[in-house]
C-alpha positions as CSV (number, residue, x, y, z in Angstrom):
1,X,-22.5,7.3,28.8
2,X,-23.7,10.3,30.7
3,X,-25.4,11.6,33.8
4,X,-28.5,9.4,33.2
5,X,-26.3,6.3,33.4
6,X,-25.3,6.8,37.1
7,X,-27.1,7.0,40.4
8,X,-25.4,9.1,43.0
9,X,-25.4,7.4,46.4
10,X,-23.5,9.7,48.8
11,X,-20.7,12.3,49.1
12,X,-17.3,10.7,49.7
13,X,-15.3,13.9,50.2
14,X,-14.4,17.3,48.9
15,X,-11.1,18.6,47.5
16,X,-9.6,21.9,46.2
17,X,-11.4,21.7,42.9
18,X,-14.5,19.6,43.4
19,X,-16.5,17.0,45.4
20,X,-16.3,13.3,45.0
21,X,-19.4,11.0,45.1
22,X,-20.0,7.3,45.4
23,X,-22.2,6.3,42.5
24,X,-23.5,3.2,40.7
25,X,-24.0,2.4,37.1
26,X,-27.7,2.0,36.3
27,X,-26.8,-0.4,33.5
28,X,-25.3,-3.0,35.9
29,X,-26.4,-4.5,39.2
30,X,-23.1,-6.0,40.3
31,X,-21.5,-4.7,43.5
32,X,-18.3,-4.3,41.6
33,X,-19.9,-1.6,39.4
34,X,-19.6,1.1,42.0
35,X,-17.7,4.1,40.8
36,X,-16.4,7.4,42.2
37,X,-17.5,10.6,40.4
38,X,-15.6,13.8,40.8
39,X,-17.6,16.9,40.0
40,X,-15.9,20.1,38.7
41,X,-17.5,23.5,38.2
42,X,-17.5,24.6,34.6
43,X,-17.2,28.3,35.4
44,X,-14.3,27.8,37.9
45,X,-11.2,28.3,35.8
46,X,-8.8,26.4,38.1
47,X,-11.3,23.6,38.5
48,X,-11.7,23.3,34.7
49,X,-7.9,23.4,34.2
50,X,-7.6,20.6,36.8
51,X,-10.2,18.5,35.0
52,X,-8.4,19.0,31.6
53,X,-5.1,18.1,33.2
54,X,-6.4,14.9,34.6
55,X,-7.8,13.9,31.2
56,X,-4.5,14.7,29.5
57,X,-2.6,12.6,32.0
58,X,-4.9,9.7,32.0
59,X,-4.8,9.5,28.2
60,X,-1.1,9.2,28.3
61,X,-0.7,6.5,31.1
62,X,-2.0,3.2,32.3
63,X,-0.9,1.1,35.2
64,X,-2.3,-1.3,37.7
65,X,-1.2,1.2,40.4
66,X,-2.7,4.4,39.0
67,X,-6.4,5.0,39.3
68,X,-8.1,4.9,35.9
69,X,-10.8,7.1,34.4
70,X,-13.8,5.2,33.2
71,X,-16.0,7.9,31.7
72,X,-16.6,11.7,31.7
73,X,-19.6,13.9,30.9
74,X,-21.0,17.4,31.6
75,X,-24.2,19.3,32.1
76,X,-24.8,23.1,32.0
77,X,-22.9,23.7,35.2
78,X,-20.5,20.9,35.9
79,X,-18.1,18.4,34.4
80,X,-18.0,14.9,35.8
81,X,-15.1,12.5,36.0
82,X,-16.0,8.9,36.5
83,X,-13.2,6.8,38.1
84,X,-12.5,3.5,39.8
85,X,-14.0,3.3,43.4
86,X,-11.7,2.3,46.2
87,X,-13.7,0.1,48.6
88,X,-11.5,0.9,51.6
89,X,-11.1,4.6,51.2
90,X,-7.7,6.3,51.2
91,X,-4.5,5.7,52.9
92,X,-5.0,8.6,55.3
93,X,-8.1,6.8,56.6
94,X,-6.2,3.5,56.8
95,X,-3.4,5.1,58.8
96,X,-5.8,6.8,61.2
97,X,-7.8,3.6,61.8
98,X,-4.7,1.4,62.2
99,X,-3.2,3.7,64.9
100,X,-6.6,4.0,66.7
101,X,-7.0,0.2,66.8
102,X,-3.4,-1.1,67.1
103,X,-1.2,1.9,67.7
104,X,0.8,0.8,64.6
105,X,0.5,-0.1,61.0
106,X,1.1,-3.5,59.6
107,X,4.6,-3.7,58.2
108,X,3.7,-6.2,55.5
109,X,1.0,-3.9,54.3
110,X,3.5,-1.0,54.4
111,X,5.9,-3.0,52.2
112,X,3.3,-3.7,49.6
113,X,2.4,0.1,49.6
114,X,6.1,1.0,49.0
115,X,6.2,-1.5,46.1
116,X,3.0,-0.4,44.5
117,X,3.7,3.4,44.8
118,X,7.2,2.8,43.4
119,X,5.7,1.0,40.4
120,X,3.1,3.8,39.9
121,X,5.7,6.6,40.1
122,X,8.0,4.6,37.7
123,X,5.2,4.7,35.1
124,X,4.6,8.4,35.6
125,X,8.2,9.4,35.5
126,X,9.0,7.3,32.4
127,X,6.2,9.3,30.7
128,X,7.8,12.6,31.9
129,X,5.0,13.3,34.4
130,X,5.7,14.7,37.9
131,X,2.7,13.9,40.2
132,X,3.5,16.9,42.5
133,X,0.9,15.9,45.2
134,X,1.9,12.5,46.6
135,X,0.3,12.2,50.0
136,X,-1.7,9.7,52.1
137,X,-5.1,11.1,50.9
138,X,-4.1,10.6,47.3
139,X,-3.4,6.9,47.7
140,X,-6.5,4.8,47.4
141,X,-6.9,1.4,49.1
142,X,-8.8,-1.3,47.3
143,X,-9.6,-4.9,48.3
144,X,-6.7,-7.3,48.9
145,X,-4.3,-4.5,49.9
146,X,-4.1,-3.2,46.4
147,X,-3.3,0.6,46.4
148,X,-3.4,3.1,43.6
149,X,-2.2,6.7,43.1
150,X,-4.9,9.2,42.3
151,X,-5.6,12.9,41.7
152,X,-3.6,14.1,38.8
153,X,-5.1,17.6,38.8
154,X,-1.8,19.4,39.6
155,X,0.5,16.9,37.9
156,X,3.0,18.3,35.4
157,X,3.7,16.8,32.0
158,X,7.2,18.0,31.2
159,X,8.1,18.9,27.6
160,X,10.8,16.8,26.0
161,X,13.2,19.7,25.9
162,X,12.6,20.8,29.4
163,X,12.8,18.2,32.2
164,X,12.4,20.8,35.0
165,X,9.3,22.6,36.4
166,X,9.1,25.8,38.4
167,X,5.6,26.2,39.8
168,X,5.5,26.0,43.6
169,X,2.6,23.6,44.3
170,X,1.7,20.7,46.6
171,X,0.6,20.0,50.2
172,X,2.8,21.8,52.7
173,X,3.7,18.7,54.9
174,X,5.0,16.9,51.8
175,X,6.7,19.8,50.0
176,X,10.4,19.4,49.3
177,X,13.0,22.2,49.9
178,X,13.2,23.1,46.2
179,X,9.4,23.5,46.0
180,X,9.5,25.9,49.0
181,X,12.4,28.0,47.8
182,X,11.2,28.2,44.2
183,X,14.1,26.6,42.4
184,X,13.6,24.4,39.4
185,X,12.7,20.8,40.2
186,X,12.2,17.5,38.6
187,X,10.8,14.0,39.5
188,X,12.7,14.0,42.8
189,X,10.0,16.1,44.5
190,X,7.8,13.0,44.3
191,X,10.4,10.9,46.0
192,X,10.7,13.5,48.9
193,X,6.9,13.3,49.3
194,X,7.1,9.5,49.2
195,X,9.6,9.7,52.1
196,X,7.2,11.9,54.1
197,X,4.5,9.3,53.4
198,X,6.5,6.4,54.6
199,X,7.5,8.3,57.7
200,X,3.8,9.1,58.3
201,X,2.8,5.4,58.0
202,X,5.5,4.4,60.4
203,X,4.9,7.1,63.1
204,X,1.5,8.6,62.4
205,X,3.3,11.9,62.3
206,X,5.0,14.0,59.6
207,X,8.8,14.3,59.6
208,X,8.4,18.1,59.7
209,X,5.6,19.6,61.9
210,X,5.1,23.1,63.2
211,X,2.3,25.4,64.4
212,X,2.4,27.7,61.4
213,X,3.4,27.5,57.7
214,X,6.4,29.7,58.1
215,X,7.9,27.6,60.9
216,X,7.1,24.4,58.9
217,X,8.9,25.7,55.8
218,X,12.0,26.7,57.9
219,X,12.1,23.1,59.4
220,X,11.9,21.6,55.9
221,X,14.6,23.8,54.6
222,X,16.9,22.9,57.5
223,X,16.1,19.2,56.9
224,X,16.2,18.2,60.5
225,X,13.8,15.5,61.7
226,X,13.7,12.6,64.2
227,X,14.9,9.5,62.5
228,X,15.0,7.6,65.9
229,X,11.3,6.9,65.6
230,X,11.8,4.9,62.4
231,X,12.5,1.1,62.6
232,X,16.0,0.1,61.5
233,X,14.8,-1.7,58.3
234,X,13.4,1.6,57.0
235,X,15.9,4.1,58.2
236,X,18.1,3.9,55.1
237,X,15.4,4.4,52.5
238,X,13.6,7.2,54.5
239,X,16.8,9.1,55.0
240,X,17.7,8.8,51.3
241,X,14.2,10.0,50.2
242,X,14.5,13.0,52.6
243,X,17.9,14.0,51.4
244,X,19.2,16.9,49.3
245,X,17.8,16.8,45.8
246,X,21.1,16.0,44.3
247,X,21.6,12.9,46.5
248,X,17.9,12.0,46.9
249,X,16.7,8.4,46.4
250,X,15.1,7.5,43.1
251,X,13.5,4.3,41.6
252,X,16.8,2.5,41.7
253,X,17.2,3.0,45.5
254,X,13.5,2.0,46.0
255,X,13.9,-1.2,44.0
256,X,17.1,-2.0,45.9
257,X,15.1,-1.7,49.2
258,X,12.2,-3.8,47.8
259,X,14.4,-6.6,46.6
260,X,16.6,-6.7,49.7
261,X,13.6,-7.0,51.9
262,X,11.4,-9.5,50.0
263,X,11.9,-13.2,50.1
264,X,9.5,-13.9,47.2
265,X,9.6,-11.0,44.9
266,X,9.9,-13.1,41.8
267,X,6.9,-15.3,41.1
268,X,6.3,-16.0,37.5
269,X,3.5,-16.7,35.1
270,X,4.2,-14.9,31.9
271,X,8.0,-14.4,31.7
272,X,10.0,-11.3,30.9
273,X,13.6,-10.2,31.6
274,X,13.8,-8.3,34.8
275,X,16.0,-5.6,33.2
276,X,13.0,-4.7,31.0
277,X,11.0,-3.8,34.1
278,X,13.4,-1.0,35.2
279,X,15.7,0.2,32.4
280,X,19.3,1.2,33.3
281,X,18.9,-0.4,36.7
282,X,19.1,-4.2,36.8
283,X,22.2,-5.8,35.2
284,X,21.3,-7.9,32.2
285,X,20.8,-11.6,33.2
286,X,19.1,-14.0,31.0
287,X,18.1,-16.1,34.0
288,X,16.2,-13.3,35.7
289,X,12.6,-13.2,34.8
290,X,9.4,-11.6,36.1
291,X,5.7,-11.4,35.3
292,X,5.1,-9.6,32.1
293,X,1.7,-8.4,33.3
294,X,2.0,-7.4,37.0
295,X,-0.5,-9.1,39.2
296,X,-1.9,-7.4,42.3
297,X,1.1,-7.1,44.6
298,X,-0.4,-9.1,47.5
299,X,-0.1,-12.2,45.3
300,X,3.5,-11.5,44.5
301,X,5.3,-9.8,47.3
302,X,5.8,-11.5,50.7
303,X,8.1,-9.1,52.7
304,X,10.4,-10.2,55.5
305,X,9.2,-8.7,58.8
């Protein structure tokens, strides 16, 4: 397929390396055939590298909780990436709307977000990929409270012999101390950003805020933030995610949190041992089973308020 197969409807937003448009396939007339098309300039080296990186990452991974590429094509000036369209926008919009309407965010929705992002990160990290830009605007919200991680333009695929990266990159409010001070880092930078994201959903603020970038980075390096604003249920996981990189929470801690706060985590159709879902975490138990193919989380996870 190519440019003649899509009808551009409107601009959805613009990022560092390109604009994103709502479009519709000309071959189909179903409402579900809306797509998002990200446009990159061919002559912009960084934009082109970002496009190539996204393609490389998408060829390596697949998950219900990672946005998928459907198509890509180019013309004389641009390259176009065709992706799934999120009907409800991104999580940043969702947070802003929730606090404007209710001055809070729904905790059951928050718990499903925590579960789904954990699953998405688990797939990335098992494939030696650091996302490096986890933030509210990079989490897309679909119907039925399904969310997916998007934007892999700055993600890092680590070589098998080198499980650390060095490039300082990301969005300042979500950057970990090791990203700021330029020391080697690994997957734990995604967990720090995840902690910032959970904090933002619970308070509509970032854990570290300042009037300028220098002051912000100093606050992050000191690691001092107000945990009193966080409900008791989430204090433990947030504080672990925003901890020193050697003690920081990982998938194990997140799955601990999910399981201890869900009264119906296990609902089964196709059966599989639960220790297969998260290697080296769950103790082997022949009686523990879980869906082989994960259903949308709203059908499976019913958190305790």
